[in-house]
Each structure stands twice: as C-alpha cells, then as structure tokens.
C-alpha positions in Angstrom: 0.0 0.0 0.0 2.9 2.4 0.8 4.5 1.7 -2.5 1.3 2.6 -4.4 0.9 5.9 -2.3 4.5 6.7 -3.1 4.0 6.1 -6.8 0.8 8.3 -6.8 2.5 11.0 -5.0 5.5 10.9 -7.5 3.1 11.1 -10.5 1.3 14.0 -8.8 4.7 15.9 -8.3 5.6 15.1 -12.1 2.2 16.5 -13.4 2.3 19.5 -11.0 5.8 20.3 -12.4 4.6 20.0 -15.9 1.5 22.2 -15.2 4.0 25.0 -14.2 5.2 25.1 -17.7 1.8 24.7 -19.5 2.7 27.4 -21.9 6.1 25.9 -22.8 5.1 25.5 -26.5 3.1 28.6 -26.8 5.0 30.9 -29.3 5.8 34.5 -28.4 3.0 36.9 -29.1 0.4 34.1 -28.8 -1.8 32.8 -26.0 -2.9 29.5 -24.6 -6.6 29.3 -24.6 -7.1 28.4 -21.0 -10.9 28.5 -20.4 -14.1 29.3 -22.4 -17.3 30.3 -20.6 -20.7 31.3 -21.7 -22.9 33.7 -19.7 -26.5 34.5 -20.7 -28.8 37.1 -19.0 -31.8 34.8 -19.6 -32.5 31.8 -17.6 -34.5 30.3 -20.5 -31.4 30.4 -22.7 -29.1 27.8 -21.0 -25.2 28.1 -21.7 -25.2 24.3 -22.2 -27.4 24.5 -25.3 -25.0 27.0 -26.9 -21.8 25.2 -26.1 -22.1 23.2 -29.4 -21.4 26.4 -31.2 -18.0 27.0 -29.8 -15.5 26.6 -32.5 -12.4 26.5 -30.3 -12.3 24.8 -26.9 -9.3 24.6 -24.5 -7.3 21.6 -24.0 -9.3 18.6 -22.6 -9.3 17.8 -18.9 -9.3 14.4 -17.3 -12.4 14.0 -15.1 -13.1 17.7 -15.9 -10.2 18.6 -13.4 -6.6 18.2 -14.9 -5.2 18.9 -18.4 -3.1 15.7 -18.3 -2.6 15.4 -21.9 -1.3 19.0 -22.2 1.1 18.3 -19.4 2.3 15.2 -20.9 2.9 16.9 -24.3 5.0 19.6 -22.3 7.1 17.0 -20.7 8.7 16.3 -24.1 11.7 17.9 -25.3 12.2 20.0 -28.5 14.4 17.4 -30.2 11.9 15.6 -32.5 14.5 13.0 -33.4 14.5 11.4 -29.8 11.9 8.5 -29.6 10.7 9.5 -26.1 9.8 13.1 -27.3 7.9 11.6 -30.3 5.9 9.2 -28.0 5.0 12.0 -25.6 3.8 14.2 -28.5 1.5 11.4 -29.6 0.3 10.6 -26.2 -0.3 14.2 -25.3 -2.2 17.1 -26.8 -0.5 20.2 -28.3 -1.6 23.5 -26.7 -4.7 25.2 -28.1 -3.5 28.6 -29.5 -6.2 31.3 -29.0 -7.5 32.4 -32.4 -9.4 35.7 -32.9 -10.9 34.4 -36.2 -12.4 31.4 -34.5 -13.7 33.5 -31.6 -15.5 35.8 -34.2 -16.9 32.8 -35.9 -18.2 31.4 -32.5 -19.6 34.8 -31.7 -21.6 34.9 -34.9 -22.8 31.3 -34.6 -24.1 31.8 -31.1 -25.8 35.0 -32.0 -27.4 33.3 -34.9 -28.6 30.4 -32.7 -30.1 32.7 -30.0 -31.9 34.8 -32.6 -33.3 31.4 -34.1 -34.8 30.9 -30.7 -37.0 34.0 -31.1 -34.8 36.6 -29.6 -34.3 38.6 -32.8 -32.4 41.4 -31.0 -29.8 39.2 -29.4 -26.2 40.4 -29.2 -23.0 38.4 -28.2 -19.8 39.9 -26.9 -16.5 38.0 -26.7 -14.4 39.3 -23.7 -11.0 37.9 -23.4 -9.1 38.1 -20.2 -5.3 37.8 -20.3 -3.0 36.7 -17.7 0.6 36.0 -18.8 0.5 33.8 -21.9 -3.0 32.5 -21.1 -6.4 33.9 -22.0 -9.7 33.1 -20.5 -12.6 33.8 -22.9 -16.2 34.7 -22.0 -19.0 34.9 -24.4 -21.7 37.2 -22.8 -25.2 36.7 -24.4 -27.7 39.6 -24.1 -31.0 38.0 -25.5 -33.3 41.0 -25.5 -37.0 40.5 -25.5 -38.4 37.5 -27.4 -40.7 37.8 -30.5 -43.9 35.9 -30.0 -46.5 34.6 -32.7 -49.7 36.8 -32.4 -51.6 35.2 -35.2 -51.1 32.0 -37.1 -52.4 31.6 -40.7 -52.2 29.1 -43.5 -51.9 29.7 -47.2 -52.7 26.3 -48.6 -54.4 26.6 -52.0 -54.3 22.7 -52.5 -57.6 21.5 -50.9 -56.5 17.8 -50.7 -53.2 18.6 -48.9 -55.1 21.1 -46.6 -57.5 18.3 -45.6 -54.5 16.1 -44.7 -52.9 18.9 -42.7 -56.2 19.5 -40.9 -56.5 15.8 -40.0 -53.1 15.8 -38.5 -53.3 19.2 -36.8 -53.3 17.8 -33.2 -49.6 17.0 -33.6 -48.5 20.5 -34.7 -45.6 22.5 -33.2 -47.2 25.7 -33.9 -49.6 27.6 -31.8 -50.4 31.2 -31.1 -48.3 32.8 -28.4 -45.3 30.6 -29.0 -41.8 32.1 -29.4 -40.8 32.6 -33.0 -38.4 29.7 -32.7 -37.0 29.0 -36.1 -36.1 25.3 -35.1 -39.8 24.5 -34.2 -40.8 26.1 -37.5 -38.5 23.8 -39.4 -39.7 20.7 -37.3 -43.3 21.6 -38.4 -42.3 21.7 -42.1 -40.7 18.2 -41.7 -43.6 16.9 -39.7 -46.1 17.9 -42.5 -43.8 16.5 -45.1 -43.5 13.2 -43.3 -47.3 13.1 -43.2 -47.8 13.9 -47.0 -45.0 11.2 -47.8 -47.2 8.6 -46.0 -50.2 9.5 -48.0 -48.9 9.2 -51.7 -47.0 12.4 -52.1 -43.8 10.7 -53.4 -42.1 13.9 -54.7 -43.0 16.2 -51.9 -40.2 17.7 -49.7 -40.2 20.4 -47.1 -38.9 23.2 -49.5 -42.4 23.5 -50.7 -43.4 24.9 -47.3 -42.3 28.4 -46.5 -43.2 31.1 -43.9 -43.7 34.8 -43.8 -43.5 36.7 -40.6 -44.9 40.2 -40.3 -43.9 42.1 -37.3 -46.5 44.4 -35.7 -45.1 47.9 -35.3 -43.6 48.9 -32.0 -44.3 45.5 -30.5 -42.5 42.1 -30.3 -45.4 40.4 -31.9 -45.5 38.6 -35.3 -48.2 37.6 -37.6 -47.0 34.1 -39.1 -48.2 32.6 -42.3 -47.5 29.1 -43.6 -47.3 28.9 -47.4 -47.6 25.9 -49.8 -45.8 26.4 -53.1 -47.0 24.5 -56.2 -45.0 21.6 -57.6 -42.5 22.5 -60.4 -41.1 19.8 -62.6 -37.6 19.7 -63.8 -38.7 20.2 -67.4 -40.5 23.4 -68.3 -40.8 24.3 -64.6 -44.4 25.2 -64.9 -46.5 25.3 -61.7 -48.7 22.2 -61.1 -50.7 20.6 -58.4 -48.9 18.1 -56.3 -49.7 14.7 -57.3 -50.5 11.6 -55.3 -48.8 8.5 -56.5 -50.2 4.9 -56.6 -48.0 1.8 -56.7 -48.5 0.1 -60.0 -46.3 -2.9 -60.1 -43.7 -4.5 -57.7 -40.8 -6.5 -59.0 -38.2 -8.5 -57.2 -34.5 -8.7 -58.4 -32.6 -11.3 -56.2 -29.2 -11.1 -57.6 -28.4 -7.4 -57.6 -24.7 -6.5 -57.4 -24.3 -3.2 -55.6 -20.8 -2.8 -57.2 -22.1 -2.8 -60.7 -24.1 -0.1 -62.5 -27.4 0.9 -60.9 -29.2 0.9 -64.3 -31.7 -1.9 -64.5 -30.6 -2.8 -68.0 -27.2 -3.8 -66.7 -28.5 -6.3 -64.1 -27.8 -9.9 -65.3 -31.1 -11.9 -65.1 -31.4 -15.4 -66.6 -34.9 -16.5 -65.4 -38.0 -15.5 -63.6 -41.2 -16.7 -61.9 -44.5 -15.0 -61.1 -46.0 -15.5 -57.6 -49.3 -14.1 -56.8 -48.9 -11.4 -59.6 -45.4 -10.5 -58.4 -42.6 -11.0 -61.0 -39.4 -12.3 -59.5 -36.2 -12.2 -61.5 -33.0 -14.1 -60.7 -29.7 -15.2 -62.2 -28.9 -18.9 -61.7 -31.3 -20.2 -59.0 -34.0 -18.5 -56.8 -32.3 -18.9 -53.4 -35.4 -17.6 -51.4 -39.0 -19.0 -51.5 -41.3 -16.5 -53.2 -43.6 -16.4 -50.1 -40.7 -15.0 -48.0 -40.3 -12.2 -50.4 -43.9 -11.2 -50.6 -44.5 -11.6 -46.8 -41.7 -9.2 -46.2 -43.4 -6.6 -48.5 -45.4 -3.9 -46.7 -46.8 -2.1 -49.8 -48.9 -3.6 -52.5 -50.0 -2.8 -56.0 -53.0 -0.4 -56.1 -52.1 1.2 -52.7 -50.9 4.9 -52.4 -47.2 5.3 -51.9 -46.2 5.4 -48.2 -42.8 6.2 -47.1 -43.5 4.5 -43.7 -44.5 1.2 -45.5 -41.2 1.5 -47.5 -39.0 1.8 -44.3 -40.9 -1.1 -42.7 -40.2 -3.1 -45.9 -36.5 -2.2 -45.5 -36.6 -3.3 -41.8 -38.2 -6.7 -42.8 -35.7 -7.6 -45.4 -33.0 -6.5 -43.1 -34.0 -9.1 -40.8 -33.3 -11.8 -43.3 -29.9 -13.4 -42.8 -29.7 -14.7 -46.3 -29.5 -11.1 -47.6 -26.7 -8.7 -47.5 -28.2 -5.6 -48.9 -31.6 -4.3 -49.8 -32.4 -1.4 -52.2 -35.8 -0.3 -53.2 -36.1 1.9 -56.3 -39.2 3.6 -57.8 -39.8 4.6 -61.3 -42.6 7.0 -62.4 -45.0 5.6 -64.9 -47.4 7.8 -67.0 -50.8 6.3 -67.9 -53.9 8.1 -68.8 -52.7 11.1 -66.6 -52.5 8.8 -63.7 -49.5 9.2 -61.2 -48.2 5.7 -60.9 -44.9 4.1 -59.5 -43.3 0.9 -60.4 -41.2 -0.5 -57.6 -38.2 -2.7 -57.8 -37.0 -4.5 -54.7 -33.3 -5.2 -55.4 -31.7 -7.9 -53.3 -28.1 -8.8 -52.7 -27.3 -12.3 -51.6 -25.1 -12.8 -48.5 -22.7 -15.7 -47.9 -25.0 -18.5 -46.6 -22.5 -20.8 -44.9 -19.6 -20.2 -42.6 -17.4 -22.2 -40.1 -15.7 -20.3 -37.2 -13.2 -21.3 -34.5 -12.6 -19.8 -30.9 -9.8 -20.4 -28.5 -9.9 -19.0 -25.0 -7.9 -19.1 -21.7 -9.6 -19.5 -18.4 -8.6 -18.5 -14.8 -10.8 -19.6 -11.9 -9.4 -18.5 -8.7 -5.9 -19.3 -9.9 -6.7 -22.5 -11.7 -5.6 -22.1 -15.3 -7.2 -23.7 -18.2 -8.1 -23.5 -21.8 -11.2 -24.0 -24.1 -11.9 -24.3 -27.7 -15.0 -24.4 -29.8 -16.0 -24.8 -33.4 -19.3 -23.6 -34.9 -21.2 -24.0 -38.2 -23.8 -21.6 -39.4 -26.2 -21.9 -42.3 -28.2 -18.7 -42.9 -30.7 -20.1 -45.5 -31.4 -23.8 -44.4 -34.8 -24.1 -46.0 -34.7 -21.2 -48.4 -36.6 -19.0 -46.0 -33.5 -17.3 -44.5 -33.6 -19.6 -41.5 -30.5 -19.4 -39.4 -29.1 -22.8 -38.3 -26.2 -23.1 -36.0 -24.4 -26.0 -34.4 -21.6 -25.6 -32.0 -19.2 -27.9 -30.2 -17.1 -26.9 -27.2 -14.5 -28.4 -25.1 -12.6 -27.1 -21.9 -9.9 -28.4 -19.6 -8.7 -26.8 -16.3 -6.4 -28.0 -13.7 -8.0 -28.0 -10.3 -6.0 -27.2 -7.3 -6.7 -26.7 -3.5 -9.1 -29.7 -3.1 -9.3 -31.0 0.4 -9.1 -34.8 0.4 -7.7 -37.4 -2.1 -9.4 -37.5 -5.5 -8.5 -39.9 -8.4 -8.0 -36.8 -10.8 -7.4 -33.2 -10.2 -8.8 -31.7 -13.3 -12.0 -30.5 -14.8 -13.3 -31.4 -18.2 -16.2 -30.0 -20.1 -17.7 -31.1 -23.4 -20.8 -29.4 -24.8 -22.9 -29.3 -27.9 -25.6 -26.9 -28.9 -27.8 -26.2 -31.9 -30.3 -23.6 -32.7 -32.6 -22.7 -35.6 -34.1 -19.2 -36.0 -37.1 -18.6 -38.3 -37.4 -14.9 -39.2 -41.2 -15.2 -38.8 -43.7 -16.0 -36.1 -44.5 -19.7 -35.9 -47.4 -21.0 -33.9 -50.0 -23.6 -34.7 -53.6 -23.0 -35.5 -52.9 -19.3 -36.4 -53.8 -17.7 -39.8 -50.9 -16.7 -42.1 -52.3 -13.0 -42.1 -52.1 -13.0 -38.3 -48.6 -14.3 -38.2 -47.4 -11.9 -41.0 -48.6 -9.0 -38.7 -46.5 -10.0 -35.8 -43.0 -9.3 -37.1 -41.3 -11.7 -34.6 -38.6 -14.4 -35.1 -39.0 -18.0 -33.6 -36.1 -19.9 -32.2 -35.8 -23.5 -31.2 -32.7 -24.7 -29.4 -31.1 -27.8 -28.0 -28.1 -27.9 -25.6 -26.1 -30.7 -24.0 -23.2 -30.2 -21.5 -21.1 -32.7 -19.8 -19.0 -31.7 -16.8 -16.5 -34.1 -15.2 -14.8 -32.7 -12.0 -12.7 -34.7 -9.4 -15.8 -34.5 -7.0 -18.6 -35.3 -9.4 -19.9 -35.6 -12.8 -22.8 -33.5 -14.0 -24.9 -33.4 -17.2 -27.2 -30.6 -18.2 -29.5 -31.0 -21.1 -32.0 -28.4 -22.3 -34.5 -27.5 -25.0 -35.9 -24.2 -25.7 -38.8 -22.4 -27.8 -38.7 -18.6 -27.8 -39.8 -15.6 -29.8 -38.0 -12.3 -30.2 -39.2 -9.1 -31.8 -38.4 -5.4 -31.7 -39.8 -2.1 -32.7 -36.9 0.0 -34.2 -38.8 3.2 -34.1 -39.4 3.0 -30.3 -36.1 1.3 -29.6 -37.8 -1.6 -27.8 -36.9 -5.3 -27.8 -39.2 -8.1 -26.5 -38.4 -11.8 -25.8 -40.8 -14.5 -24.8 -39.5 -17.9 -23.7 -42.5 -20.0 -24.3 -40.9 -23.1 -23.1 -37.5 -23.7 -21.6 -36.8 -27.2 -20.3 -33.7 -27.9 -18.4 -32.6 -31.3 -17.0 -29.8 -31.5 -14.4 -28.6 -35.0 -14.0 -25.7 -36.1 -11.5 -24.6 -39.5 -12.5 -21.8 -39.7 -10.1 -20.7 -38.1 -6.9 -17.6 -39.2 -5.1 -18.1 -40.6 -1.7 -15.6 -38.4 -0.1 -17.4 -35.1 -1.4 -20.7 -36.4 -0.4 -19.5 -37.1 3.2 -17.4 -34.0 3.4 -20.1 -31.5 2.1 -23.4 -32.8 1.2 -24.2 -34.8 4.3 -22.2 -32.7 6.7 -24.4 -30.5 8.9 -27.3 -31.3 6.5 -26.6 -28.2 4.3 -29.9 -28.1 2.4 -29.0 -25.5 -0.2 -25.8 -27.3 -1.1 -27.6 -30.7 -1.3 -30.5 -29.3 -3.2 -28.1 -28.1 -6.0 -26.4 -31.6 -6.2 -29.5 -33.7 -7.0 -31.1 -34.5 -10.1 -33.6 -31.6 -11.0 -36.1 -30.6 -13.8 -36.7 -27.0 -14.6 -39.6 -26.2 -16.9 -39.9 -22.5 -17.1 -41.6 -19.7 -19.2 -40.5 -16.0 -19.2 -40.7 -12.6 -20.7 -38.0 -9.9 -20.9 -38.1 -6.3 -22.2 -35.4 -3.9 -23.1 -35.9 -0.2 -24.0 -32.8 1.8 -25.0 -33.4 5.5 -26.0 -30.2 5.5 -27.9 -31.6 2.8 -30.2 -29.0 1.1 -32.4 -26.6 4.0 -31.9 -23.0 3.0 -30.9 -22.9 3.2 -27.1 -19.7 5.4 -27.1 -19.4 8.5 -25.0 -18.1 10.6 -27.8 -20.9 9.7 -30.3 -24.2 9.9 -28.5 -25.8 12.3 -26.1 -27.9 11.8 -22.9 -29.5 8.2 -23.0 -31.2 5.8 -20.7 -32.2 2.1 -20.8 -34.6 0.0 -18.9 -34.5 -3.7 -18.5 -37.2 -6.0 -17.2 -37.6 -9.7 -16.8 -40.0 -12.1 -15.2 -40.1 -15.8 -15.4 -41.8 -18.7 -13.6 -41.2 -22.4 -13.4 -43.0 -25.5 -12.4 -46.5 -24.2 -12.2 -48.0 -26.5 -14.7 -46.3 -29.6 -13.5 -47.4 -28.8 -9.9 -51.0 -28.4 -10.9 -50.6 -31.7 -12.9 -49.1 -33.4 -9.9 -51.9 -32.3 -7.6 -54.5 -33.3 -10.1 -53.3 -36.8 -11.0 -51.6 -37.5 -7.6 -48.0 -37.7 -8.7 -45.5 -39.6 -6.6 -43.5 -37.6 -4.0 -40.0 -38.3 -2.8 -38.6 -38.1 0.8 -38.4 -34.4 0.6 -42.1 -34.0 0.0 -41.5 -32.9 -3.6 -43.7 -34.1 -6.6 -41.5 -36.0 -9.2 -42.0 -36.7 -12.9 -40.3 -40.0 -13.9 -38.7 -39.9 -10.4 -37.2 -36.5 -11.1 -38.3 -33.6 -8.7 -38.9 -30.3 -10.5 -38.3 -26.8 -9.3 -41.0 -24.2 -8.8 -40.3 -20.4 -8.4 -41.2 -17.0 -9.7 -38.4 -14.5 -10.3 -38.4 -10.8 -11.5 -35.7 -8.4 -12.2 -35.6 -4.7 -13.2 -32.7 -2.3 -13.9 -32.5 1.3 -14.9 -29.3 3.0 -16.4 -28.8 6.6 -17.5 -25.8 8.2 -19.3 -25.5 12.0 -19.0 -23.0 13.7 -21.3 -21.1 16.6 -19.5 -19.1 17.5 -22.5 -17.6 15.8 -25.5 -15.1 14.0 -23.3 -16.7 13.4 -19.9 -20.0 11.8 -18.9 -21.8 10.6 -15.7 -23.5 7.2 -15.9 -25.5 5.6 -13.1 -27.8 2.6 -12.8 -30.0 1.0 -10.2 -31.4 -2.4 -10.1 -33.0 -5.2 -8.1 -34.5 -8.6 -8.3 -36.3 -11.2 -6.3 -36.6 -15.1 -6.8 -39.3 -16.9 -4.7 -39.5 -20.5 -4.3 -42.8 -22.0 -3.5 -45.1 -25.1 -4.0 -42.7 -28.0 -4.9 -39.5 -26.2 -3.8 -38.0 -24.4 -0.7 -34.9 -23.4 -2.5 -34.4 -21.6 -5.9 -31.9 -23.6 -8.3 -28.4 -22.4 -8.3 -28.6 -21.1 -11.9 -31.4 -18.8 -11.0 -30.0 -17.5 -7.5 -28.4 -14.1 -7.2 -24.8 -13.4 -6.3 -23.0 -10.2 -5.5 -19.5 -8.8 -6.2 -17.4 -9.0 -9.3 -17.0 -6.9 -12.4 -20.6 -6.0 -12.7 -21.7 -5.6 -9.2 -20.0 -4.2 -6.1 -16.5 -4.1 -7.4 -14.6 -4.0 -4.0 -15.5 -7.8 -3.7 -14.6 -10.7 -6.0 -17.4 -12.4 -7.8 -19.6 -14.5 -5.5 -17.8 -13.2 -2.5 -20.2 -10.7 -0.9 -23.3 -11.5 1.3 -26.0 -12.6 1.7 -26.6 -9.9 4.2 -23.9 -9.9 6.9 -22.7 -13.5 6.3 -18.9 -13.3 6.0 -18.7 -16.4 3.8 -17.2 -19.9 4.5 -15.3 -20.6 1.3 -18.3 -22.4 -0.3 -19.6 -20.2 -3.1 -23.0 -21.9 -3.0 -23.6 -20.4 0.5 -22.8 -16.9 -0.9 -26.0 -16.8 -3.1 -29.5 -15.3 -2.3 -33.0 -14.7 -3.3 -33.0 -10.9 -3.3 -30.6 -8.6 -4.8 -30.1 -4.7 -4.9 -27.4 -2.9 -6.9 -26.5 0.7 -7.6 -23.6 2.4 -9.2 -22.4 5.7 -10.3 -19.4 6.2 -12.7 -17.7 9.5 -13.9 -16.3 8.4 -17.3 -13.6 10.5 -19.2 -11.5 10.1 -22.4 -8.0 9.8 -21.7 -5.8 9.5 -24.9 -6.0 7.4 -28.0 -8.6 4.7 -27.4 -8.2 4.7 -23.7 -11.0 5.8 -21.2 -11.0 6.2 -17.5 -13.5 5.9 -14.8 -14.1 6.8 -11.2 -16.8 4.7 -9.5 -18.8 4.0 -6.4 -20.9 0.8 -6.0 -23.4 -0.3 -3.5 -25.5 -3.4 -3.0 -25.9 -6.8 -1.5 -27.8 -10.0 -1.7 -30.2 -11.6 0.8 -32.2 -14.8 1.4 -35.9 -15.0 2.0 -35.5 -17.8 4.6 -33.2 -18.1 7.6 -30.9 -20.8 6.6 -28.5 -22.0 9.3 -25.7 -22.2 6.7 -26.1 -18.5 5.9 -26.3 -16.8 9.3 -27.2 -13.1 9.0 -28.3 -13.5 5.4 -32.1 -13.2 5.8 -33.7 -10.0 4.5 -35.3 -7.9 7.4 -36.8 -4.6 6.7 -35.3 -3.1 10.0 -31.8 -4.4 9.1 -31.2 -4.7 5.3 -30.2 -1.0 4.9 -27.5 -1.5 7.6 -26.1 -4.5 5.3 -25.6 -2.5 2.2 -22.0 -2.9 1.0 -20.2 0.1 -0.6 -17.1 0.2 -2.7 -15.1 2.8 -4.7 -12.4 2.5 -7.3 -10.8 3.5 -10.6 -11.2 1.9 -14.0 -9.2 1.8 -17.3 -11.0 0.9 -20.5 -9.7 0.1 -24.1 -12.5 1.0 -26.4 -11.8 -0.8 -29.8 -15.2 0.4 -31.2 -16.5 -3.1 -31.8 -15.8 -4.2 -28.1 -14.4 -2.7 -25.0 -11.7 -4.3 -22.7 -12.4 -3.1 -19.1 -9.9 -3.1 -16.2 -11.4 -2.1 -12.8 -9.8 -1.9 -9.4 -12.3 -1.6 -6.4 -11.7 -0.9 -2.6 -14.1 -1.8 0.1 -15.6 1.3 1.8 -18.3 -0.3 3.9 -18.2 -4.0 4.8 -21.4 -5.5 6.4 -19.8 -8.8 6.9 -19.8 -10.0 10.6 -16.4 -9.9 12.2 -14.9 -7.7 9.5 -13.8 -4.1 9.6 -17.1 -2.1 9.3 -15.6 0.9 7.7 -12.4 0.0 5.8 -12.5 3.4 3.9 -11.2 4.9 7.2 -8.3 2.4 7.6 -7.8 1.0 4.1 -5.7 -2.2 3.8 -4.7 -2.9 0.0 -4.2 -6.6 0.6 -7.6 -7.0 2.4 -9.8 -4.6 0.7 -8.8 -4.6 -2.9 -10.2 -6.4 -5.8 -9.2 -6.5 -9.5 -11.6 -7.2 -12.4 -11.1 -7.9 -16.0 -14.1 -7.8 -18.3 -15.5 -7.1 -21.8 -17.9 -4.2 -22.1 -19.1 -1.6 -19.8 -20.6 -2.6 -16.4 -24.1 -0.9 -17.4 
C-alpha cells in the first residue's frame, strides 16, 4: 500500500511540475486558450445549449479537473529525433492557441442560434481576459425581448393537402403565443412533409413549405403565415398541383450486385417466376422462396405510396440473414394522366454458410485452463432465411486446493448446442395473415453439457422455444421464452465429497443443487434503450437511458398436474416426474441505467437495479442457476465475484452459500476520455444479496426490513477501458468502503488495507 501511495505522490509531483510550464510550447505573441465560458442574461437560454457552437475549446481535462494530456505533451523535449519526445507528443495534446478568427466565428454562430430561438435582437460579446501567456474567454449573451406569434395563418391552395394537414393538426408544433423559434418552424415543415409522404406524395419535400413573418409595429409580436408552393417539374418548370402516386407494379430482383451499374438494363437476369402477380427475377437459381419475399413486403400494387411502409419493408428484409443488402427503387409511370410508380426490390445475397473457431484461456481462482469451440452456421437452411447453428465446445482446467484425495485433479467439459431461427412468427392454428402482422422471429434450441470434476459428474440438457421481436422506431426489444426445459443430472458423486459437504451439517442449499432436477420455465423480458441502435460510445451519443425488465416462472403446470393426478412424492415431499423432482419458483428483475453527457469528453453514468426470486409449492430453494450473487466486475467491485453476502454473512469458502433470493445494486461512474482509445472512470458501487428464509448455513443472510439498509456494502475505485469500437476491454480496481460482513472491519475506507480490501476485475464491455 505504501508503494502505491509513493507512486501516486510521485506522479502528482511530475504532473504539477509539468503544469507550471503549461505554456512551454506557446510561441511569443500568442496565448494559450485556458478556459471558455458562456454567460447569458436569460434563464430560459441555457449556456449548455450554446456550447455546441463554440469553434475553439481549450485543452481537454481528465475528469473535468486536470489537463493531463497537455502536461504530458509539455514534458517532451524539443528534439523531435528522440523517440521519447515523439511518444510524448503522440500521447499528449498540443496547446490550443487562441484564435481571434475562431472567436469571431463562434460569436456569430451563438448569435444566430439565439436569434433562431426567437430573440431577434440578441447580441453576443466575446470578452478575453489575459494573464501572462494565457487567456480566459467569456461569451456574454444579451438576449433582449423575445418575439412571439400573435396570429397563425395558413396559405394552402391545394384542398386535398389542406385536408391532410387538418386531420393531423393535433400534432402541430405551432400555436399562437409561442416564441418565434426557427427550429420549431422547421420541425413543423418536416412533420407535415412526413405526413404527406405517408399519403402518396412521393415527390414532396419540405422546401415546398415556407413562412412569412410580419412584425407588428412597436411590439414584439409577429403575424406568421405558412405557405404551400406548387410543384414545379424539372422540365418546363411550370407550376402544377402536387400529385398523389399509386403503386402500379412491384418487381423483385434477387441477384443485384451493388458494385455494378445501378441501371436496370445492366443487371444480369437469366430467369423469372411469377408468384401471386409479383414478377421475381433471378440469375441462376432462386435462393429464397417467393412467399418469403412477398410476406416481407409492406406495400402492394394499387395502394398509395407510403414512405413509412417503405421503411418497414427495409426493416423486414434487413432481418433476413440470407440477404446482405436491400435497395428499393421507384420509377414514375405515365398512364392516362395517372401518377403511378413501379417498384423494384433489389436484393443482394449474403454468404450463406460459414465455419468459425474460438480459443480462450480461463482462470478460476488461480486455476488455469483452456477452451476451444467450433461452430457452423447456415443462414438459409430451408430457403426461407432460416439461421441454423451447431456448436461444439471443449474445455480443460487444472483444479487445485481440493481437500481430500481424489482420483483426478482436473476439470473437463464437453458441450454441444444447436439452434434454428425462423425470421417469422411460428405457432400452430394461427392464420398466415395474423402471423404476418407479428414481425417476430422464432427460435428453437437444444443444448447438452457434460462436466466431469474430481468431486462429481454433472450433465445439463436443455431445450427451448422462444420468440423475439423489436420495434426499431421505439427502440424496444421483447423476448418470450414460451418453453424452456432444463434437466440437471448427477450420474456420479464421489463418496468423499458427499460425506464432506453434502451430508455434513445437513446443508440443504448445497444438497439441493447437487441432486437431479427438472426445470420447466416460461419467461418474458423487455429492453428499452433511448439511444436505439446507436453505438454506445461517449463521444458519439448524447444523454441516453435504458430500462430492462425480466420475469419468469417455473413448475406451475407440473405442480398443478401433480396435484390433479396425484404424482409420486420423494422423501423431501416434492412431486416427481419420472422420479425426477422439479423446481418451482417465480423470479423478477428490473434495471434502470442513464448516461449524462457533461461535454464531448466526460460523462456521468449511473444505474440502479434489483430482483427477487421466490421458491414455493414444490420447492423451498431456488436452483443455483437462478439465484443471485454479488461482487464481481458488474456488481459491487470491491469484492470478487460471488464473494459478498448474503446480508452480513462473512462467507465460509463455499460459493453456494454466498447466493441469495433478493438482490439490490446501484452504481455511479464518472467516465472520461484519456488519450487514443483509452477511457478512464471513477466509480462508487453499493449493494448486496439476501435470502428469504433463515438458513442455518447462511447466518445473517435473511432479508429484514429493519436491518437490510445496514447491510448495504459500498465500494469505490478506478477503471481503465480500452475502447476498440467493436468491443471494450475493461480493467477495474475496487476498494471496500463499507463492509457489512460479521467480524470484518465495518468501515475499511477509514483504515484501508490494500491486501485485504482491494479486488481487481477484467471484463469485456461496460458494467452498465
């Protein structure tokens, strides 16, 4: 611990020394831009909303406190031939030299932004404050009085368009008394345009909508009028009425090469088929069934052009793994003065079959091992874009620290799994029209896992039937596990292990999880992410939040069947099916996470979550796979995984006894960009697990309303993350701050001991 403190003190002294020469590379006659601030005289115009228009920002700060990268840059020498200087230059940031031109541009853009908010008389002054070779810059915004809309009028000569606007008027952004906000005016133009694009106006765009604003003399009131301009073709440019377009024909081209010319005449086609009036053109063979193509289509011949239906069609084809790209093109057709469109759905085939290999190293409490897997995928098994996958996996690990004499001291695992995913909703006795409306995928899976340890042999076999669907527009994902059957089989347990653990002190939790067990469950999960499919990277998205909810239940139908037909019971008073007892429980989890952007390099993220699993009926214990644990890389990071709780239970070396039925978790992280692809974090975690019943092997673990808040564990720490865009490597070091375990130091934050209180974690991805 002392060595760590000495290193931290040395680093602080070095950085402090570098900070004293922060202007080392600032030329004579120039100034380092040290700070930029925005002040407004109007509480309704927030400086944070104007910071986007600042063209020149000072050097970035780590955790919004220290300009570490500038100091690293200044630690380098001027000799660019020395490798250490080149490395320091690349790791650091060159000083930001104050530019009067950029300041003037920023002043103009902030002024324009404030005037667009309705403050037409707004002024912006740039006030620099010099000290030595540094300058602090303040933009002072004087908004003046806002202009408001007194009357709202519409100049829409096209009666049909006027009717569409009237029917959709409840969603308008415009109202009398509003500020003359240019941004809202533009949003209204786009809203009207989107509505018309959904009603056949294929060639309409928002430039046909304009405004005139007449100010009332000696007041800050405006008479606002929205105008509709007539359509002007690209030929003679004569004014015409905006036309509604109807879909005439829909054609499919299944072998479109995006690298070739986009002209239809250049596409190589050898044959075609007609299915329900739809021509389907292909080159050598038709790799998708015609019904799959037509079921994915959301617009039909004879219907008005609808941009929303076009986007839904793109989404439907995007779900088909057999396709790589989709391009929908429309061509205008003139017939008897009718406005018609011919549609061509142009599809590019993906690679249907692939084989992949994976190698990994494992480290379980110091026991080293290795694992390998091979998987095969077919993305178009039955010519309906069905995704078929089969995977074989093997693992080996040396086991140490076992008490007793065992014939082997290694762990071997062999596994196989196969899944098939249908990109449509499959369920018996439902009409095809109903199944088509539900844009869900159906997945069936089988798994087999064989585990051989020195103490026992365990086999887990499972089968599943589930549905998944999502609504991209609302950023939601749903999953229903209609049926998930797991069979846990213990064909062999060593006598020594049974005598030493399972029969010793009659540890019911331990014994329950080393017996044959059947789990027949159903479940539902829901995920909402306000960022949608955007890359979850602090530099690319703004504020966002996510909500996750899951509920599942097992054993209810079997228990009802057992009571109805009088199933046989075992010595533990459990109903059995084919002499196998089954689990019965209900479990629910919920988690909320939010990311708040402070600036383009710093953000604040927090999450809170909890869950409860209740055994009942045919069980008094929840199976191990469904119980909660605390500690680890995604929980309270001052403790190792499965090393915290339940409650004030200090642990006894048996990880099964450090599981529970209730879990609470909360975390807050301050995240910052460091340099290159490295990110840093400071975090505080809190939480614990508890049991519903008072088990004698988990003293102090039962949840009690008058005690649980005193058993909340707290940890703090630092994190380093390597963001490689497609995945994130995370290194977190946590220290215990409040330890609820009996017999432990209650507040280790006061007297920290690095060897006792520190836990290191390596993981892939952010913790929340």
